[in-house]
All heavy atoms as a GROMACS GRO file, in nm:
protein
  501
    1MET      N    1   0.084  -0.119   0.000
    1MET     CA    2   0.000   0.000   0.000
    1MET      C    3   0.089   0.124   0.001
    1MET      O    4   0.176   0.141   0.085
    1MET     CB    5  -0.089   0.001   0.122
    1MET     CG    6  -0.189  -0.114   0.123
    1MET     SD    7  -0.289  -0.126   0.272
    1MET     CE    8  -0.381   0.021   0.266
    2THR      N    9   0.064   0.210  -0.094
    2THR     CA   10   0.145   0.329  -0.109
    2THR      C   11   0.134   0.421   0.012
    2THR      O   12   0.230   0.488   0.047
    2THR     CB   13   0.100   0.403  -0.237
    2THR    OG1   14   0.109   0.311  -0.346
    2THR    CG2   15   0.186   0.524  -0.263
    3VAL      N   16   0.020   0.422   0.078
    3VAL     CA   17   0.001   0.510   0.190
    3VAL      C   18   0.099   0.472   0.304
    3VAL      O   19   0.147   0.563   0.374
    3VAL     CB   20  -0.147   0.510   0.238
    3VAL    CG1   21  -0.183   0.382   0.306
    3VAL    CG2   22  -0.177   0.626   0.325
    4LEU      N   23   0.132   0.347   0.320
    4LEU     CA   24   0.229   0.307   0.421
    4LEU      C   25   0.369   0.354   0.384
    4LEU      O   26   0.446   0.396   0.470
    4LEU     CB   27   0.225   0.156   0.440
    4LEU     CG   28   0.098   0.099   0.500
    4LEU    CD1   29   0.104  -0.053   0.505
    4LEU    CD2   30   0.073   0.156   0.638
    5ARG      N   31   0.402   0.347   0.256
    5ARG     CA   32   0.533   0.396   0.212
    5ARG      C   33   0.543   0.548   0.234
    5ARG      O   34   0.647   0.598   0.281
    5ARG     CB   35   0.554   0.366   0.064
    5ARG     CG   36   0.572   0.221   0.035
    5ARG     CD   37   0.594   0.198  -0.112
    5ARG     NE   38   0.592   0.056  -0.141
    5ARG     CZ   39   0.559   0.006  -0.256
    5ARG    NH1   40   0.526   0.084  -0.357
    5ARG    NH2   41   0.560  -0.125  -0.275
    6LEU      N   42   0.439   0.617   0.198
    6LEU     CA   43   0.438   0.762   0.216
    6LEU      C   44   0.451   0.800   0.364
    6LEU      O   45   0.530   0.887   0.401
    6LEU     CB   46   0.309   0.821   0.158
    6LEU     CG   47   0.287   0.970   0.177
    6LEU    CD1   48   0.396   1.049   0.105
    6LEU    CD2   49   0.151   1.009   0.127
    7GLY      N   50   0.374   0.733   0.447
    7GLY     CA   51   0.380   0.761   0.590
    7GLY      C   52   0.515   0.731   0.650
    7GLY      O   53   0.569   0.808   0.730
    8THR      N   54   0.575   0.621   0.610
    8THR     CA   55   0.707   0.583   0.659
    8THR      C   56   0.811   0.687   0.619
    8THR      O   57   0.894   0.729   0.699
    8THR     CB   58   0.748   0.444   0.606
    8THR    OG1   59   0.651   0.350   0.650
    8THR    CG2   60   0.884   0.405   0.654
    9TYR      N   61   0.805   0.733   0.495
    9TYR     CA   62   0.898   0.833   0.447
    9TYR      C   63   0.881   0.965   0.524
    9TYR      O   64   0.977   1.028   0.566
    9TYR     CB   65   0.879   0.857   0.298
    9TYR     CG   66   0.979   0.954   0.241
    9TYR    CD1   67   1.105   0.914   0.208
    9TYR    CD2   68   0.945   1.089   0.224
    9TYR    CE1   69   1.199   1.003   0.157
    9TYR    CE2   70   1.036   1.178   0.173
    9TYR     CZ   71   1.162   1.136   0.140
    9TYR     OH   72   1.254   1.225   0.091
   10GLU      N   73   0.756   1.007   0.541
   10GLU     CA   74   0.730   1.133   0.611
   10GLU      C   75   0.780   1.128   0.756
   10GLU      O   76   0.833   1.227   0.807
   10GLU     CB   77   0.582   1.167   0.607
   10GLU     CG   78   0.536   1.216   0.474
   10GLU     CD   79   0.391   1.264   0.475
   10GLU    OE1   80   0.335   1.284   0.585
   10GLU    OE2   81   0.336   1.281   0.366
   11ILE      N   82   0.760   1.015   0.822
   11ILE     CA   83   0.801   1.004   0.962
   11ILE      C   84   0.952   0.989   0.976
   11ILE      O   85   1.016   1.058   1.055
   11ILE     CB   86   0.728   0.886   1.028
   11ILE    CG1   87   0.578   0.915   1.040
   11ILE    CG2   88   0.788   0.855   1.165
   11ILE    CD1   89   0.494   0.794   1.080
   12CYS      N   90   1.012   0.901   0.897
   12CYS     CA   91   1.153   0.866   0.913
   12CYS      C   92   1.249   0.964   0.845
   12CYS      O   93   1.356   0.990   0.899
   12CYS     CB   94   1.180   0.726   0.861
   12CYS     SG   95   1.098   0.598   0.958
   13VAL      N   96   1.214   1.013   0.730
   13VAL     CA   97   1.307   1.097   0.654
   13VAL      C   98   1.277   1.245   0.673
   13VAL      O   99   1.364   1.325   0.704
   13VAL     CB  100   1.304   1.060   0.505
   13VAL    CG1  101   1.395   1.151   0.425
   13VAL    CG2  102   1.344   0.915   0.485
   14GLU      N  103   1.152   1.282   0.655
   14GLU     CA  104   1.114   1.422   0.664
   14GLU      C  105   1.107   1.471   0.809
   14GLU      O  106   1.111   1.592   0.834
   14GLU     CB  107   0.980   1.446   0.594
   14GLU     CG  108   0.983   1.417   0.447
   14GLU     CD  109   1.068   1.514   0.369
   14GLU    OE1  110   1.071   1.633   0.403
   14GLU    OE2  111   1.136   1.469   0.274
   15GLY      N  112   1.090   1.380   0.903
   15GLY     CA  113   1.083   1.417   1.046
   15GLY      C  114   0.954   1.483   1.084
   15GLY      O  115   0.949   1.560   1.181
   16GLU      N  116   0.848   1.458   1.010
   16GLU     CA  117   0.718   1.514   1.041
   16GLU      C  118   0.666   1.458   1.173
   16GLU      O  119   0.704   1.349   1.215
   16GLU     CB  120   0.618   1.486   0.930
   16GLU     CG  121   0.656   1.545   0.795
   16GLU     CD  122   0.648   1.695   0.793
   16GLU    OE1  123   0.568   1.755   0.868
   16GLU    OE2  124   0.725   1.754   0.718
   17ALA      N  125   0.575   1.530   1.237
   17ALA     CA  126   0.515   1.485   1.361
   17ALA      C  127   0.433   1.358   1.334
   17ALA      O  128   0.346   1.358   1.248
   17ALA     CB  129   0.427   1.592   1.420
   18ALA      N  130   0.464   1.253   1.408
   18ALA     CA  131   0.403   1.122   1.383
   18ALA      C  132   0.252   1.125   1.399
   18ALA      O  133   0.179   1.067   1.318
   18ALA     CB  134   0.463   1.018   1.474
   19TYR      N  135   0.203   1.195   1.502
   19TYR     CA  136   0.059   1.196   1.524
   19TYR      C  137  -0.016   1.258   1.408
   19TYR      O  138  -0.125   1.213   1.370
   19TYR     CB  139   0.024   1.266   1.656
   19TYR     CG  140   0.062   1.412   1.660
   19TYR    CD1  141  -0.026   1.510   1.615
   19TYR    CD2  142   0.186   1.452   1.708
   19TYR    CE1  143   0.010   1.644   1.618
   19TYR    CE2  144   0.221   1.585   1.711
   19TYR     CZ  145   0.133   1.680   1.664
   19TYR     OH  146   0.167   1.813   1.667
   20GLY      N  147   0.040   1.360   1.348
   20GLY     CA  148  -0.024   1.426   1.235
   20GLY      C  149  -0.021   1.340   1.109
   20GLY      O  150  -0.122   1.331   1.038
   21VAL      N  151   0.091   1.275   1.084
   21VAL     CA  152   0.102   1.187   0.967
   21VAL      C  153   0.005   1.070   0.979
   21VAL      O  154  -0.069   1.039   0.886
   21VAL     CB  155   0.249   1.136   0.952
   21VAL    CG1  156   0.256   1.031   0.843
   21VAL    CG2  157   0.342   1.251   0.924
   22VAL      N  158   0.006   1.005   1.095
   22VAL     CA  159  -0.082   0.889   1.116
   22VAL      C  160  -0.227   0.931   1.102
   22VAL      O  161  -0.307   0.867   1.031
   22VAL     CB  162  -0.055   0.824   1.254
   22VAL    CG1  163  -0.159   0.716   1.282
   22VAL    CG2  164   0.084   0.768   1.261
   23ASN      N  165  -0.266   1.041   1.164
   23ASN     CA  166  -0.404   1.086   1.159
   23ASN      C  167  -0.449   1.116   1.016
   23ASN      O  168  -0.555   1.073   0.974
   23ASN     CB  169  -0.421   1.211   1.247
   23ASN     CG  170  -0.564   1.255   1.254
   23ASN    OD1  171  -0.654   1.177   1.280
   23ASN    ND2  172  -0.586   1.384   1.229
   24GLU      N  173  -0.368   1.190   0.943
   24GLU     CA  174  -0.405   1.227   0.807
   24GLU      C  175  -0.417   1.106   0.714
   24GLU      O  176  -0.512   1.095   0.637
   24GLU     CB  177  -0.303   1.324   0.748
   24GLU     CG  178  -0.329   1.468   0.781
   24GLU     CD  179  -0.467   1.514   0.736
   24GLU    OE1  180  -0.502   1.493   0.618
   24GLU    OE2  181  -0.539   1.569   0.819
   25LEU      N  182  -0.324   1.014   0.723
   25LEU     CA  183  -0.327   0.898   0.634
   25LEU      C  184  -0.440   0.803   0.670
   25LEU      O  185  -0.502   0.744   0.581
   25LEU     CB  186  -0.192   0.830   0.632
   25LEU     CG  187  -0.081   0.916   0.571
   25LEU    CD1  188   0.052   0.844   0.577
   25LEU    CD2  189  -0.113   0.955   0.429
   26VAL      N  190  -0.472   0.789   0.796
   26VAL     CA  191  -0.586   0.706   0.836
   26VAL      C  192  -0.716   0.771   0.786
   26VAL      O  193  -0.804   0.701   0.737
   26VAL     CB  194  -0.589   0.685   0.989
   26VAL    CG1  195  -0.722   0.626   1.035
   26VAL    CG2  196  -0.475   0.594   1.031
   27GLU      N  197  -0.726   0.902   0.792
   27GLU     CA  198  -0.845   0.969   0.741
   27GLU      C  199  -0.858   0.951   0.591
   27GLU      O  200  -0.969   0.933   0.539
   27GLU     CB  201  -0.840   1.119   0.778
   27GLU     CG  202  -0.871   1.146   0.921
   27GLU     CD  203  -1.007   1.096   0.962
   27GLU    OE1  204  -1.105   1.115   0.888
   27GLU    OE2  205  -1.015   1.034   1.070
   28ILE      N  206  -0.749   0.955   0.520
   28ILE     CA  207  -0.753   0.934   0.374
   28ILE      C  208  -0.804   0.793   0.343
   28ILE      O  209  -0.888   0.775   0.255
   28ILE     CB  210  -0.613   0.958   0.311
   28ILE    CG1  211  -0.580   1.106   0.314
   28ILE    CG2  212  -0.606   0.902   0.170
   28ILE    CD1  213  -0.437   1.138   0.275
   29ILE      N  214  -0.757   0.694   0.417
   29ILE     CA  215  -0.802   0.556   0.398
   29ILE      C  216  -0.949   0.542   0.430
   29ILE      O  217  -1.025   0.475   0.360
   29ILE     CB  218  -0.718   0.461   0.484
   29ILE    CG1  219  -0.575   0.453   0.433
   29ILE    CG2  220  -0.779   0.321   0.487
   29ILE    CD1  221  -0.560   0.394   0.294
   30ARG      N  222  -0.996   0.609   0.534
   30ARG     CA  223  -1.138   0.600   0.575
   30ARG      C  224  -1.232   0.662   0.472
   30ARG      O  225  -1.347   0.623   0.465
   30ARG     CB  226  -1.158   0.666   0.709
   30ARG     CG  227  -1.108   0.583   0.824
   30ARG     CD  228  -1.142   0.644   0.956
   30ARG     NE  229  -1.090   0.562   1.063
   30ARG     CZ  230  -1.060   0.607   1.183
   30ARG    NH1  231  -1.077   0.736   1.211
   30ARG    NH2  232  -1.014   0.526   1.275
   31ARG      N  233  -1.184   0.758   0.396
   31ARG     CA  234  -1.268   0.822   0.294
   31ARG      C  235  -1.300   0.731   0.178
   31ARG      O  236  -1.400   0.748   0.109
   31ARG     CB  237  -1.201   0.948   0.242
   31ARG     CG  238  -1.203   1.059   0.338
   31ARG     CD  239  -1.147   1.185   0.277
   31ARG     NE  240  -1.083   1.264   0.381
   31ARG     CZ  241  -0.970   1.330   0.367
   31ARG    NH1  242  -0.908   1.331   0.252
   31ARG    NH2  243  -0.921   1.396   0.469
   32ASN      N  244  -1.216   0.633   0.153
   32ASN     CA  245  -1.235   0.540   0.044
   32ASN      C  246  -1.315   0.419   0.095
   32ASN      O  247  -1.269   0.346   0.183
   32ASN     CB  248  -1.100   0.494  -0.010
   32ASN     CG  249  -1.109   0.410  -0.134
   32ASN    OD1  250  -1.200   0.327  -0.147
   32ASN    ND2  251  -1.016   0.430  -0.224
   33SER      N  252  -1.432   0.396   0.040
   33SER     CA  253  -1.520   0.290   0.088
   33SER      C  254  -1.458   0.150   0.073
   33SER      O  255  -1.481   0.063   0.155
   33SER     CB  256  -1.655   0.296   0.019
   33SER     OG  257  -1.640   0.278  -0.120
   34ARG      N  258  -1.378   0.130  -0.030
   34ARG     CA  259  -1.314  -0.001  -0.050
   34ARG      C  260  -1.204  -0.026   0.051
   34ARG      O  261  -1.175  -0.140   0.087
   34ARG     CB  262  -1.254  -0.012  -0.190
   34ARG     CG  263  -1.352  -0.040  -0.299
   34ARG     CD  264  -1.283  -0.066  -0.428
   34ARG     NE  265  -1.137  -0.046  -0.419
   34ARG     CZ  266  -1.056  -0.042  -0.522
   34ARG    NH1  267  -1.102  -0.058  -0.642
   34ARG    NH2  268  -0.927  -0.024  -0.505
   35LEU      N  269  -1.134   0.078   0.092
   35LEU     CA  270  -1.018   0.064   0.179
   35LEU      C  271  -1.048   0.091   0.326
   35LEU      O  272  -0.960   0.079   0.411
   35LEU     CB  273  -0.906   0.158   0.133
   35LEU     CG  274  -0.855   0.136  -0.008
   35LEU    CD1  275  -0.751   0.242  -0.043
   35LEU    CD2  276  -0.797  -0.003  -0.024
   36LYS      N  277  -1.172   0.128   0.355
   36LYS     CA  278  -1.209   0.168   0.492
   36LYS      C  279  -1.171   0.063   0.596
   36LYS      O  280  -1.131   0.095   0.708
   36LYS     CB  281  -1.359   0.194   0.496
   36LYS     CG  282  -1.405   0.268   0.614
   36LYS     CD  283  -1.552   0.304   0.597
   36LYS     CE  284  -1.592   0.405   0.702
   36LYS     NZ  285  -1.727   0.450   0.682
   37THR      N  286  -1.181  -0.064   0.559
   37THR     CA  287  -1.152  -0.171   0.654
   37THR      C  288  -1.005  -0.180   0.688
   37THR      O  289  -0.966  -0.243   0.788
   37THR     CB  290  -1.198  -0.307   0.600
   37THR    OG1  291  -1.134  -0.333   0.476
   37THR    CG2  292  -1.349  -0.311   0.581
   38TYR      N  293  -0.918  -0.116   0.612
   38TYR     CA  294  -0.774  -0.119   0.636
   38TYR      C  295  -0.727  -0.006   0.727
   38TYR      O  296  -0.607   0.004   0.756
   38TYR     CB  297  -0.697  -0.112   0.505
   38TYR     CG  298  -0.712  -0.236   0.421
   38TYR    CD1  299  -0.795  -0.236   0.309
   38TYR    CD2  300  -0.649  -0.353   0.454
   38TYR    CE1  301  -0.810  -0.349   0.233
   38TYR    CE2  302  -0.664  -0.468   0.378
   38TYR     CZ  303  -0.744  -0.464   0.267
   38TYR     OH  304  -0.760  -0.576   0.191
   39SER      N  305  -0.816   0.077   0.773
   39SER     CA  306  -0.775   0.193   0.853
   39SER      C  307  -0.705   0.151   0.981
   39SER      O  308  -0.608   0.214   1.024
   39SER     CB  309  -0.894   0.284   0.884
   39SER     OG  310  -0.990   0.217   0.962
   40GLY      N  311  -0.751   0.045   1.045
   40GLY     CA  312  -0.686  -0.005   1.167
   40GLY      C  313  -0.545  -0.056   1.140
   40GLY      O  314  -0.452  -0.035   1.218
   41LEU      N  315  -0.529  -0.123   1.027
   41LEU     CA  316  -0.398  -0.173   0.989
   41LEU      C  317  -0.300  -0.059   0.963
   41LEU      O  318  -0.187  -0.058   1.012
   41LEU     CB  319  -0.406  -0.260   0.863
   41LEU     CG  320  -0.274  -0.308   0.804
   41LEU    CD1  321  -0.210  -0.411   0.894
   41LEU    CD2  322  -0.297  -0.362   0.665
   42VAL      N  323  -0.346   0.042   0.889
   42VAL     CA  324  -0.262   0.157   0.860
   42VAL      C  325  -0.224   0.228   0.990
   42VAL      O  326  -0.107   0.265   1.010
   42VAL     CB  327  -0.333   0.254   0.762
   42VAL    CG1  328  -0.259   0.386   0.749
   42VAL    CG2  329  -0.349   0.187   0.627
   43ASN      N  330  -0.319   0.244   1.079
   43ASN     CA  331  -0.294   0.308   1.207
   43ASN      C  332  -0.187   0.231   1.287
   43ASN      O  333  -0.090   0.288   1.336
   43ASN     CB  334  -0.424   0.318   1.287
   43ASN     CG  335  -0.408   0.394   1.415
   43ASN    OD1  336  -0.328   0.486   1.425
   43ASN    ND2  337  -0.484   0.355   1.515
   44ALA      N  338  -0.204   0.099   1.297
   44ALA     CA  339  -0.110   0.018   1.375
   44ALA      C  340   0.030   0.018   1.315
   44ALA      O  341   0.128   0.033   1.390
   44ALA     CB  342  -0.164  -0.125   1.386
   45VAL      N  343   0.038   0.001   1.186
   45VAL     CA  344   0.172  -0.005   1.122
   45VAL      C  345   0.244   0.129   1.134
   45VAL      O  346   0.362   0.135   1.171
   45VAL     CB  347   0.160  -0.047   0.974
   45VAL    CG1  348   0.291  -0.030   0.901
   45VAL    CG2  349   0.112  -0.190   0.965
   46LEU      N  350   0.174   0.238   1.109
   46LEU     CA  351   0.240   0.370   1.115
   46LEU      C  352   0.275   0.408   1.257
   46LEU      O  353   0.376   0.475   1.282
   46LEU     CB  354   0.154   0.476   1.048
   46LEU     CG  355   0.147   0.465   0.896
   46LEU    CD1  356   0.056   0.572   0.839
   46LEU    CD2  357   0.284   0.469   0.832
   47ARG      N  358   0.197   0.367   1.354
   47ARG     CA  359   0.232   0.394   1.495
   47ARG      C  360   0.357   0.317   1.534
   47ARG      O  361   0.443   0.367   1.606
   47ARG     CB  362   0.114   0.361   1.586
   47ARG     CG  363   0.003   0.463   1.577
   47ARG     CD  364  -0.118   0.421   1.655
   47ARG     NE  365  -0.092   0.416   1.797
   47ARG     CZ  366  -0.118   0.515   1.884
   47ARG    NH1  367  -0.172   0.624   1.838
   47ARG    NH2  368  -0.090   0.503   2.011
   48LYS      N  369   0.370   0.195   1.483
   48LYS     CA  370   0.491   0.115   1.509
   48LYS      C  371   0.612   0.178   1.440
   48LYS      O  372   0.720   0.186   1.498
   48LYS     CB  373   0.471  -0.028   1.460
   48LYS     CG  374   0.584  -0.120   1.489
   48LYS     CD  375   0.597  -0.149   1.638
   48LYS     CE  376   0.700  -0.257   1.661
   48LYS     NZ  377   0.725  -0.278   1.802
   49VAL      N  378   0.592   0.225   1.319
   49VAL     CA  379   0.700   0.294   1.247
   49VAL      C  380   0.740   0.420   1.324
   49VAL      O  381   0.860   0.450   1.336
   49VAL     CB  382   0.657   0.329   1.101
   49VAL    CG1  383   0.753   0.427   1.038
   49VAL    CG2  384   0.646   0.203   1.020
   50ALA      N  385   0.643   0.492   1.376
   50ALA     CA  386   0.674   0.614   1.451
   50ALA      C  387   0.755   0.584   1.576
   50ALA      O  388   0.843   0.663   1.615
   50ALA     CB  389   0.544   0.686   1.487
   51THR      N  390   0.730   0.468   1.636
   51THR     CA  391   0.803   0.430   1.758
   51THR      C  392   0.944   0.380   1.727
   51THR      O  393   1.040   0.422   1.790
   51THR     CB  394   0.725   0.320   1.832
   51THR    OG1  395   0.594   0.368   1.860
   51THR    CG2  396   0.793   0.284   1.961
   52ASP      N  397   0.955   0.291   1.630
   52ASP     CA  398   1.082   0.222   1.603
   52ASP      C  399   1.155   0.270   1.479
   52ASP      O  400   1.277   0.254   1.469
   52ASP     CB  401   1.059   0.072   1.588
   52ASP     CG  402   0.999   0.010   1.712
   52ASP    OD1  403   1.011   0.069   1.820
   52ASP    OD2  404   0.940  -0.098   1.700
   53GLY      N  405   1.084   0.324   1.383
   53GLY     CA  406   1.140   0.351   1.252
   53GLY      C  407   1.250   0.452   1.239
   53GLY      O  408   1.352   0.424   1.177
   54PRO      N  409   1.236   0.572   1.295
   54PRO     CA  410   1.340   0.673   1.274
   54PRO      C  411   1.479   0.628   1.320
   54PRO      O  412   1.578   0.660   1.254
   54PRO     CB  413   1.292   0.792   1.358
   54PRO     CG  414   1.142   0.775   1.361
   54PRO     CD  415   1.119   0.626   1.366
   55GLY      N  416   1.488   0.552   1.424
   55GLY     CA  417   1.618   0.506   1.470
   55GLY      C  418   1.679   0.397   1.382
   55GLY      O  419   1.800   0.382   1.374
   56LYS      N  420   1.595   0.322   1.315
   56LYS     CA  421   1.644   0.211   1.231
   56LYS      C  422   1.658   0.250   1.086
   56LYS      O  423   1.716   0.174   1.006
   56LYS     CB  424   1.546   0.094   1.241
   56LYS     CG  425   1.542   0.030   1.377
   56LYS     CD  426   1.449  -0.087   1.380
   56LYS     CE  427   1.444  -0.151   1.518
   56LYS     NZ  428   1.350  -0.261   1.523
   57TRP      N  429   1.608   0.365   1.045
   57TRP     CA  430   1.606   0.403   0.904
   57TRP      C  431   1.744   0.402   0.843
   57TRP      O  432   1.767   0.353   0.733
   57TRP     CB  433   1.540   0.540   0.889
   57TRP     CG  434   1.529   0.584   0.749
   57TRP    CD1  435   1.615   0.668   0.683
   57TRP    CD2  436   1.431   0.544   0.651
   57TRP    NE1  437   1.573   0.684   0.552
   57TRP    CE2  438   1.462   0.610   0.532
   57TRP    CE3  439   1.322   0.462   0.659
   57TRP    CZ2  440   1.385   0.595   0.418
   57TRP    CZ3  441   1.244   0.447   0.544
   57TRP    CH2  442   1.276   0.512   0.426
   58ASP      N  443   1.841   0.461   0.913
   58ASP     CA  444   1.976   0.475   0.856
   58ASP      C  445   2.052   0.342   0.849
   58ASP      O  446   2.149   0.330   0.777
   58ASP     CB  447   2.057   0.574   0.941
   58ASP     CG  448   2.005   0.715   0.924
   58ASP    OD1  449   1.952   0.746   0.816
   58ASP    OD2  450   2.015   0.793   1.021
   59THR      N  451   2.005   0.240   0.923
   59THR     CA  452   2.076   0.113   0.922
   59THR      C  453   2.020   0.017   0.815
   59THR      O  454   2.078  -0.090   0.795
   59THR     CB  455   2.062   0.043   1.060
   59THR    OG1  456   1.925   0.016   1.087
   59THR    CG2  457   2.121   0.129   1.169
   60LEU      N  458   1.914   0.054   0.748
   60LEU     CA  459   1.854  -0.034   0.644
   60LEU      C  460   1.943  -0.035   0.520
   60LEU      O  461   2.000   0.066   0.481
   60LEU     CB  462   1.715   0.017   0.608
   60LEU     CG  463   1.611   0.009   0.717
   60LEU    CD1  464   1.480   0.074   0.669
   60LEU    CD2  465   1.586  -0.133   0.760
   61ALA      N  466   1.952  -0.152   0.461
   61ALA     CA  467   2.028  -0.164   0.336
   61ALA      C  468   1.952  -0.101   0.222
   61ALA      O  469   1.829  -0.108   0.214
   61ALA     CB  470   2.052  -0.311   0.305
   62VAL      N  471   2.024  -0.039   0.131
   62VAL     CA  472   1.965   0.022   0.013
   62VAL      C  473   1.933  -0.090  -0.087
   62VAL      O  474   2.020  -0.169  -0.120
   62VAL     CB  475   2.059   0.125  -0.051
   62VAL    CG1  476   2.000   0.184  -0.177
   62VAL    CG2  477   2.093   0.233   0.050
   63PRO      N  478   1.809  -0.098  -0.135
   63PRO     CA  479   1.774  -0.204  -0.229
   63PRO      C  480   1.847  -0.185  -0.362
   63PRO      O  481   1.868  -0.074  -0.408
   63PRO     CB  482   1.624  -0.191  -0.250
   63PRO     CG  483   1.582  -0.066  -0.185
   63PRO     CD  484   1.695  -0.014  -0.101
   64GLN      N  485   1.888  -0.297  -0.422
   64GLN     CA  486   1.956  -0.295  -0.551
   64GLN      C  487   1.865  -0.353  -0.658
   64GLN      O  488   1.789  -0.445  -0.632
   64GLN     CB  489   2.084  -0.380  -0.543
   64GLN     CG  490   2.182  -0.332  -0.438
   64GLN     CD  491   2.243  -0.196  -0.471
   64GLN    OE1  492   2.273  -0.170  -0.587
   64GLN    NE2  493   2.260  -0.114  -0.372
   65MET      N  494   1.878  -0.300  -0.778
   65MET     CA  495   1.798  -0.352  -0.890
   65MET      C  496   1.880  -0.442  -0.974
   65MET      O  497   1.993  -0.435  -0.986
   65MET     CB  498   1.743  -0.238  -0.974
   65MET     CG  499   1.636  -0.164  -0.899
   65MET     SD  500   1.563  -0.031  -0.995
   65MET     CE  501   1.469  -0.120  -1.114
   0.00000   0.00000   0.00000
């Protein structure tokens, strides 16, 4: 899901406030009737990223093509 990638980037790289990023992206998911059921998943994953992600971001390997 692209919204998870966007949220992860905003939290880990841009340094945006986690509560704002999570709230906005969950609201975007809730507006779409097909994706509404995924709002809890998006919330949980992005909250976990907000807790653990910024510290681990720099240690991740860069993907190769």
